[in-house]
C-alpha positions in Angstrom: -1.2 -74.6 -47.0 -2.7 -74.4 -50.1 -6.2 -72.9 -50.9 -9.0 -75.9 -50.9 -10.8 -76.6 -53.5 -14.1 -74.4 -53.7 -15.8 -77.9 -52.7 -19.5 -78.1 -51.2 -18.1 -79.0 -47.9 -16.2 -75.3 -47.2 -17.3 -73.5 -50.3 -19.1 -69.9 -49.7 -22.7 -69.5 -51.0 -23.8 -66.2 -52.3 -25.8 -65.5 -49.0 -22.5 -65.9 -47.1 -20.3 -64.1 -49.3 -23.0 -61.5 -48.8 -22.7 -61.5 -45.5 -19.3 -61.9 -45.3 -19.0 -58.6 -47.3 -21.4 -56.5 -44.9 -19.7 -57.8 -41.5 -16.3 -56.6 -43.1 -17.7 -53.2 -43.8 -19.4 -53.1 -40.5 -15.8 -53.5 -39.2 -14.6 -51.1 -41.4 -17.0 -48.9 -39.9 -16.2 -49.3 -36.7 -19.7 -50.8 -36.1 -18.8 -54.4 -35.6 -21.2 -55.8 -32.3 -19.7 -58.6 -30.3 -22.4 -61.0 -32.1 -20.9 -60.1 -35.7 -17.4 -60.6 -34.7 -18.5 -64.3 -33.6 -20.1 -64.4 -36.6 -17.4 -63.2 -38.9 -14.7 -65.7 -37.1 -17.5 -68.2 -37.7 -17.3 -68.0 -41.4 -13.3 -67.7 -41.2 -13.5 -70.8 -39.8 -15.4 -72.5 -42.6 -12.1 -72.7 -44.7 -9.7 -71.1 -47.3 -12.4 -69.7 -49.8 -14.0 -67.5 -46.8 -10.4 -66.6 -46.2 -9.5 -65.6 -49.2 -12.8 -63.3 -50.1 -11.8 -61.5 -46.3 -8.2 -60.7 -47.2 -9.9 -59.3 -50.9 -12.0 -57.3 -49.0 -9.8 -56.5 -46.6 -6.9 -54.9 -48.9 -9.4 -52.7 -51.0 -10.9 -51.0 -47.7 -7.2 -50.3 -46.6 -6.8 -48.9 -50.2 -9.7 -47.0 -50.1 -9.5 -45.5 -46.6 -6.1 -44.7 -47.0 -6.5 -43.0 -50.2 -9.6 -40.9 -48.8 -7.6 -39.7 -45.8 -4.7 -39.0 -48.3 -6.3 -37.0 -50.5 -8.0 -34.9 -48.2 -5.0 -34.0 -45.9 -1.8 -35.2 -47.7 1.3 -36.0 -45.0 4.6 -34.4 -45.3 7.1 -37.2 -46.6 9.5 -39.0 -44.1 12.5 -37.5 -43.5 15.5 -39.6 -43.0 16.8 -36.6 -40.7 13.9 -37.2 -38.3 14.7 -37.9 -34.7 15.3 -41.9 -34.6 14.5 -41.9 -31.4 10.7 -40.8 -30.8 10.7 -37.8 -33.2 6.6 -36.6 -34.0 6.6 -39.1 -36.9 3.1 -37.5 -38.5 2.5 -34.4 -38.9 -0.7 -32.7 -37.3 -3.3 -32.0 -39.9 -5.1 -28.9 -38.8 -8.2 -26.7 -39.5 -10.6 -27.7 -41.4 -8.5 -30.4 -43.4 -8.4 -32.3 -39.8 -12.4 -32.1 -39.4 -13.0 -33.3 -42.9 -10.5 -36.3 -42.7 -11.8 -37.2 -39.2 -14.2 -39.8 -40.9 -12.2 -41.2 -43.6 -9.2 -41.9 -40.6 -12.0 -43.0 -38.6 -12.8 -45.7 -40.5 -9.1 -46.1 -41.4 -8.2 -46.6 -38.1 -10.3 -49.7 -37.7 -7.9 -51.5 -40.2 -5.5 -51.6 -37.5 -8.5 -53.5 -35.6 -9.1 -56.0 -38.6 -5.5 -56.3 -39.5 -5.7 -58.4 -36.2 -8.4 -60.2 -37.0 -7.3 -60.9 -40.3 -4.7 -63.2 -38.3 -8.0 -65.3 -38.7 -7.5 -65.6 -42.4 -4.7 -67.6 -42.8 -4.9 -71.3 -42.5 -4.1 -72.6 -39.3 -4.2 -75.6 -36.8 -4.2 -79.2 -38.2 -5.9 -78.5 -41.5 -2.7 -77.1 -42.5 -0.6 -79.6 -42.5 0.5 -82.1 -45.4 -0.6 -79.7 -47.9 2.8 -77.7 -49.7 2.6 -74.1 -49.9 5.9 -73.1 -51.2 8.8 -74.8 -52.4 12.9 -74.0 -52.0 13.9 -72.1 -55.2 17.4 -71.1 -54.0 19.5 -71.5 -50.5 22.9 -69.5 -50.0 25.2 -70.4 -47.1 22.3 -72.0 -45.2 23.3 -73.0 -41.1 20.2 -75.1 -40.0 19.4 -74.3 -36.4 20.4 -77.1 -34.1 18.2 -79.9 -34.0 16.9 -78.8 -37.7 17.3 -80.9 -40.8 19.0 -78.8 -43.8 16.9 -76.9 -46.4 17.2 -78.5 -49.6 16.4 -76.3 -53.2 13.3 -78.2 -54.5 12.0 -79.0 -51.2 8.1 -78.3 -50.8 6.9 -76.9 -47.6 4.3 -77.0 -45.4 2.7 -74.0 -43.8 4.7 -74.0 -40.4 8.1 -72.5 -38.8 11.5 -72.3 -40.3 14.6 -71.7 -37.9 17.8 -70.9 -39.7 21.7 -70.4 -37.7 22.5 -68.6 -40.2 22.6 -68.3 -44.2 19.6 -67.2 -46.4 16.5 -69.4 -48.6 14.3 -68.4 -51.0 10.9 -69.6 -50.6 8.4 -69.2 -53.9 5.0 -69.7 -52.9 2.0 -71.3 -55.0 0.6 -67.8 -55.6 4.0 -66.4 -57.3 5.1 -64.8 -53.8 9.1 -64.5 -53.4 9.9 -65.0 -49.8 13.7 -64.7 -48.6 14.1 -65.4 -45.0 17.7 -64.6 -43.7 19.1 -65.8 -40.6 19.9 -66.4 -38.0 16.3 -66.2 -37.0 12.9 -67.9 -37.3 9.8 -67.4 -39.5 6.3 -68.9 -39.5 4.6 -69.3 -43.1 0.9 -68.8 -41.9 -0.5 -69.5 -45.6 0.0 -68.1 -49.1 -0.4 -64.7 -48.0 1.2 -64.4 -44.4 3.7 -64.9 -42.4 4.7 -64.2 -38.7 9.0 -63.1 -38.4 9.8 -63.8 -35.1 13.6 -63.1 -35.5 15.8 -62.4 -38.5 14.9 -60.7 -41.7 12.6 -61.3 -44.4 12.2 -59.7 -48.1 8.8 -60.1 -49.9 8.4 -59.7 -53.4 5.1 -59.7 -54.8 4.1 -61.1 -58.4 2.6 -58.2 -60.7 -0.8 -57.5 -59.9 -1.1 -59.4 -56.5 -1.1 -57.3 -52.7 -2.7 -58.4 -49.1 0.4 -60.4 -48.0 0.8 -59.6 -44.3 3.8 -59.8 -42.2 3.6 -59.9 -38.4 5.7 -59.0 -35.6 5.7 -59.0 -32.1 4.9 -55.4 -32.2 3.7 -54.9 -35.6 1.7 -55.8 -38.6 2.5 -54.9 -42.3 0.4 -55.3 -45.1 1.4 -55.2 -48.6 -0.3 -53.0 -51.5 1.5 -54.3 -54.3 5.5 -54.2 -53.4 8.4 -55.6 -52.8 9.5 -54.4 -48.8 11.6 -56.0 -45.8 10.9 -56.6 -42.5 13.4 -57.0 -39.5 13.5 -58.2 -35.8 16.2 -57.5 -33.4 16.6 -57.5 -30.0 14.0 -56.7 -27.8 11.5 -57.3 -30.6 12.3 -53.9 -32.4 10.7 -53.9 -35.8 12.1 -52.3 -39.0 10.2 -52.1 -42.1 12.1 -50.7 -45.6 10.0 -50.4 -48.7 11.8 -50.8 -51.8 9.0 -50.8 -54.3 4.9 -49.9 -54.1 3.9 -49.2 -50.5 2.8 -51.0 -47.1 0.4 -49.8 -44.3 1.7 -50.9 -41.1 0.2 -50.9 -37.8 0.4 -52.0 -34.0 0.3 -55.7 -32.8 -1.1 -54.8 -29.8 -5.0 -55.3 -29.7 -5.1 -52.1 -27.0 -3.4 -50.5 -29.3 -5.4 -51.3 -32.1 -7.3 -47.9 -32.9 -3.8 -45.9 -33.9 -4.0 -45.1 -37.0 -1.9 -47.0 -39.5 1.1 -45.7 -40.6 1.9 -45.9 -44.5 5.3 -46.7 -46.2 6.2 -45.8 -49.4 9.3 -46.7 -51.7 12.3 -45.2 -50.5 11.3 -45.0 -46.6 12.5 -47.2 -44.0 10.8 -47.0 -40.1 11.3 -48.3 -37.0 8.6 -49.5 -34.4 9.6 -49.9 -30.7 8.5 -52.5 -28.7 7.8 -50.8 -25.6 3.6 -49.8 -25.4 2.6 -46.5 -26.8 5.7 -45.4 -28.3 5.9 -43.7 -31.6 7.6 -45.0 -34.9 10.6 -43.3 -36.1 11.7 -42.5 -39.5 15.4 -44.4 -40.5 17.8 -43.5 -43.6 16.7 -46.1 -46.0 19.7 -48.4 -47.0 18.9 -50.1 -50.1 21.8 -52.5 -49.2 20.8 -53.7 -46.1 18.8 -56.7 -46.7 19.8 -59.7 -49.0 17.0 -59.1 -52.0 17.7 -62.2 -54.1 20.1 -65.1 -53.9 22.2 -66.1 -57.0 21.0 -69.1 -58.9 23.1 -71.1 -57.9 22.0 -74.7 -59.3 18.4 -76.0 -60.8 15.6 -77.4 -59.3 15.6 -81.2 -59.3 12.9 -83.3 -61.3 10.9 -85.0 -58.8 9.2 -88.3 -59.3 11.6 -90.3 -61.4 12.6 -93.9 -59.7 16.3 -93.8 -58.6 16.6 -97.2 -61.4 15.3 -95.1 -64.2 17.4 -91.7 -63.4 20.5 -92.6 -65.6 18.3 -93.7 -68.4 16.5 -90.7 -68.5 19.1 -88.2 -67.8 22.8 -89.3 -68.0 25.2 -90.2 -67.7 27.1 -87.1 -68.5 30.2 -88.3 -67.2 32.1 -85.0 -69.0 32.0 -81.4 -68.0 33.1 -79.7 -71.3 34.5 -80.2 -74.9 37.2 -78.5 -76.7 36.1 -76.8 -80.0 39.3 -76.8 -82.2 39.8 -74.4 -85.4 39.2 -76.0 -88.3 41.5 -76.1 -91.1 41.0 -74.4 -94.7 39.1 -76.2 -97.4 36.8 -78.2 -95.0 35.0 -80.9 -96.9 31.9 -82.8 -95.8 31.7 -85.8 -96.7 31.4 -88.3 -93.2 35.1 -89.4 -93.5 36.4 -87.2 -90.9 39.8 -86.9 -92.3 40.1 -83.4 -91.7 39.5 -83.9 -87.8 42.1 -86.1 -86.5 44.0 -83.3 -84.5 40.5 -82.5 -83.3 39.2 -84.7 -80.5 36.0 -84.3 -78.2 34.2 -87.2 -76.3 34.1 -90.8 -76.2 32.2 -92.8 -74.1 29.3 -95.7 -74.0 25.7 -95.5 -73.1 25.9 -97.8 -70.1 30.2 -96.8 -69.3 31.0 -100.5 -70.1 33.7 -100.9 -72.9 31.7 -104.0 -74.6 28.2 -101.6 -74.7 27.3 -101.4 -78.4 25.6 -97.9 -78.1 28.5 -95.8 -78.3 29.7 -92.4 -79.0 32.7 -90.2 -80.2 31.8 -86.2 -80.7 33.4 -83.5 -81.6 33.5 -80.2 -82.4 35.1 -77.7 -84.8 34.6 -73.7 -85.9 36.1 -70.9 -88.2 34.7 -67.7 -89.1 31.7 -68.6 -91.2 30.3 -71.7 -89.7 30.5 -74.6 -86.5 31.3 -77.9 -87.2 29.7 -80.8 -86.0 30.3 -84.4 -86.1 30.2 -87.7 -84.6 30.8 -91.4 -84.6 27.8 -93.7 -83.5 27.8 -96.8 -82.8 24.2 -98.4 -83.3 22.9 -101.8 -83.5 19.8 -100.1 -85.7 21.5 -97.1 -87.9 19.8 -94.8 -90.0 16.3 -96.1 -90.2 14.2 -92.7 -88.9 11.2 -92.3 -91.2 10.2 -89.3 -89.1 9.3 -86.6 -91.9 10.9 -83.1 -91.7 8.2 -81.6 -93.7 5.4 -82.9 -91.4 7.1 -83.9 -88.3 10.3 -81.9 -87.9 10.0 -81.1 -84.6 9.9 -85.0 -83.4 13.2 -85.6 -85.6 14.7 -87.3 -82.2 12.5 -89.7 -82.2 13.6 -92.1 -85.1 17.3 -92.0 -84.1 19.2 -88.5 -83.6 22.2 -86.7 -82.6 21.1 -82.9 -80.7 23.1 -80.5 -80.3 22.2 -77.1 -77.6 24.6 -74.4 -78.2 24.9 -70.9 -76.6 26.3 -68.4 -79.1 26.5 -65.3 -76.6 29.9 -63.9 -75.9 28.7 -61.4 -73.4 26.9 -64.1 -71.4 29.8 -66.9 -71.5 29.0 -69.7 -69.2 27.2 -71.1 -67.5 24.4 -69.8 -69.7 20.8 -68.6 -68.1 17.6 -69.4 -69.6 14.6 -72.1 -68.6 11.8 -73.2 -70.8 8.2 -72.8 -69.4 7.4 -76.2 -68.4 10.7 -75.8 -65.9 8.7 -73.5 -63.9 5.3 -75.0 -64.9 6.4 -78.6 -63.1 7.8 -77.0 -60.2 5.0 -74.6 -59.3 6.8 -71.7 -59.1 6.4 -68.4 -61.3 9.7 -67.1 -63.4 10.9 -63.5 -62.7 10.6 -60.9 -65.2 14.3 -61.1 -65.4 14.1 -65.2 -65.8 11.2 -64.6 -68.9 13.6 -62.4 -70.8 16.5 -64.8 -70.6 14.2 -67.6 -71.9 14.0 -65.5 -75.1 17.6 -65.4 -75.5 17.5 -66.5 -79.7 21.3 -67.0 -79.6 20.6 -70.5 -77.2 19.6 -72.8 -80.1 18.8 -76.7 -80.2 20.1 -78.5 -83.1 18.8 -81.9 -84.0 20.4 -83.6 -86.8 18.9 -86.7 -88.4 18.9 -89.1 -91.3 15.6 -89.7 -93.7 15.8 -92.8 -94.5 12.9 -93.2 -97.0 14.4 -90.4 -99.0 18.2 -90.4 -97.8 17.9 -86.8 -96.9 20.3 -85.6 -94.2 17.8 -83.1 -92.0 18.5 -80.4 -89.3 15.7 -78.4 -87.4 17.0 -75.9 -85.5 14.9 -74.7 -82.5 15.7 -71.0 -80.8 15.6 -69.9 -77.0 14.2 -71.8 -74.3 10.7 -70.8 -75.5 11.3 -73.0 -78.6 9.0 -70.3 -80.2 10.9 -70.1 -83.2 11.6 -73.5 -85.7 13.7 -73.8 -88.9 13.9 -77.4 -90.8 16.6 -77.7 -93.7 17.4 -74.1 -93.9 19.5 -73.1 -97.0 23.0 -72.8 -96.3 23.8 -76.1 -94.0 25.8 -79.2 -95.2 25.3 -82.5 -93.2 26.1 -86.3 -94.5 25.8 -89.5 -93.1 27.8 -93.0 -93.6 26.6 -96.2 -92.5 29.4 -98.5 -91.4 30.4 -101.3 -93.4 29.7 -103.6 -90.4 25.8 -102.1 -90.5 26.5 -101.8 -86.6 26.8 -97.5 -86.7 27.2 -94.5 -88.5 29.2 -91.1 -89.0 27.6 -88.1 -89.6 29.5 -84.6 -90.4 27.8 -81.3 -90.5 28.4 -77.6 -91.1 26.1 -74.7 -89.9 26.7 -71.4 -90.6 26.9 -68.8 -87.8 24.0 -66.5 -89.6 21.8 -69.6 -88.6 23.0 -69.8 -85.3 22.3 -65.8 -84.8 25.9 -64.6 -84.2 27.1 -64.4 -87.3 28.4 -59.9 -86.4 30.2 -61.6 -83.4 31.1 -65.1 -83.8 32.7 -67.1 -80.9 36.3 -66.4 -81.0 39.4 -68.6 -79.7 39.4 -68.2 -75.6 35.8 -68.2 -75.4 33.9 -70.6 -73.1 30.6 -70.6 -74.2 28.2 -73.8 -73.5 27.1 -76.7 -75.3 25.6 -80.1 -74.5 25.0 -83.3 -76.5 22.6 -86.0 -76.6 22.9 -88.9 -78.8 19.7 -90.9 -79.4 19.0 -94.7 -80.4 15.8 -95.5 -82.0 14.0 -99.3 -82.4 13.8 -101.2 -85.1 11.0 -99.5 -86.6 12.7 -95.9 -86.7 9.8 -94.3 -85.2 10.3 -94.4 -81.4 13.2 -93.7 -79.0 14.8 -96.6 -77.0 18.0 -94.9 -75.7 19.8 -91.6 -75.3 23.2 -90.5 -73.7 23.7 -87.2 -72.6 27.1 -85.8 -72.4 29.4 -82.2 -71.6 27.2 -81.2 -68.7 27.2 -78.7 -66.2 28.4 -80.9 -63.0 27.0 -78.3 -60.6 23.5 -78.9 -62.1 21.3 -81.5 -60.2 21.4 -84.7 -62.8 17.2 -84.8 -62.5 17.0 -82.1 -65.3 16.2 -82.0 -68.5 19.0 -80.5 -70.7 16.4 -79.1 -72.7 14.6 -77.2 -70.3 17.2 -75.6 -68.5 20.3 -74.2 -70.2 22.7 -73.9 -67.1 22.7 -77.9 -67.2 24.7 -77.4 -70.8 28.4 -78.2 -70.2 31.2 -75.8 -71.3 32.4 -75.3 -74.8 35.9 -74.2 -74.8 37.0 -72.6 -78.3 40.8 -73.0 -79.1 
């Protein structure tokens, strides 16, 4: 369930905040009375603001108690050679160190108790309904449980149970936490910082700077301290925990065992927690490949909210998946007559798919060791009227009618290409990973806007670099462009030569046999040459959902096959 806004109905006053802090201190010190416990529960029932404060203070107490105890009496690291069926997992602390650490351990022992009460810190009951806390960001070989509807990428999820018959699903919570759940199994999302695993495997990856996620199983509670960790529940409710990064604190889930000292696991350690009462945990061999930690980025998340009647006009039709990029003949002349292009077919289509549609385009691409060549004949009832000034509005050059071609010149990446712009994530309320952020910065993903500025009769070119659009050049030296109107006034021909040096790859330009990426957008404007009227998107990856803007996700670009 989403964190609710701090409205007067559920916000904590300063007095209540201080009271909650004092109650948690008493709990951590083992001094909480029954009346205090009732009051703590009342405050937690107030809503998400109280539960959020409780989680933050609880995580702080955990770290402080543990670090103090470890400082006084550091424990020997887990050994993978320990007996996996009941060896003494934590070595005894002897002599004065044990005496000095007793106070710290008494506080740490209460962590187990308040981890149980922390169940209340996650939203529950009817209040959780109707407010999505996560979105399905990837799936892999999903097999729904009997009677369950299949999960789909982009689907928002409320708090509640998810049951899988097989496969895996990646969920991204609104706070940026990534959860990969592998079936067969069942998991219950209790909130943005908690989940209960009944069966199956789950991997939790925390965003940088965040901590406090709790995974509960029938036998064990696992508290994250800012990390990536995995939890498995198998036959007989046996729980196994493996830590990939950072640290976690584990505690028995049974109330009668709450006074037992929590166990700490750090990166590279794994342990098994038997289901029998009072059974001791046992070290296990760390197996990094055991859990599904990430899922391949198969397809993007569709944009929501676009009426079906508008989808084709906004995103499509994209009838072709590839364009051949032919070798250019020697002595190319950029004159708009396309004499050299006779043996270099590309794509041809109309805006609505009908032969009589006046909005049409025939697009082609060629290359040599110096340049990428782009040419098109565009049918247009109101051609070459753009008044978008390249000196002050180059970023909006497409508005007055234009041809946009987005290309990848990254030979190492091939096709499909990776990289999403920032709005792709913000509109879908998900957080990019470090790898995704890096992919978005690739300067070899370029966006070319070619248009004719009618007032000065100037062919224009704007180049935006990377999926972040954080570098823009306008009419750079070295390019050539020309527009020629049709004699009947119902269209035009455009032809451009763009040096590889402007596309960031003059040291390693595309070669024959390469399959890279490209997508075309032909844009028609109104009679004023100021506003976009229609567009046609062509050369598009058919495995990506249609309702994704090609400028926000490079994986939607089709194949550019260099011949």
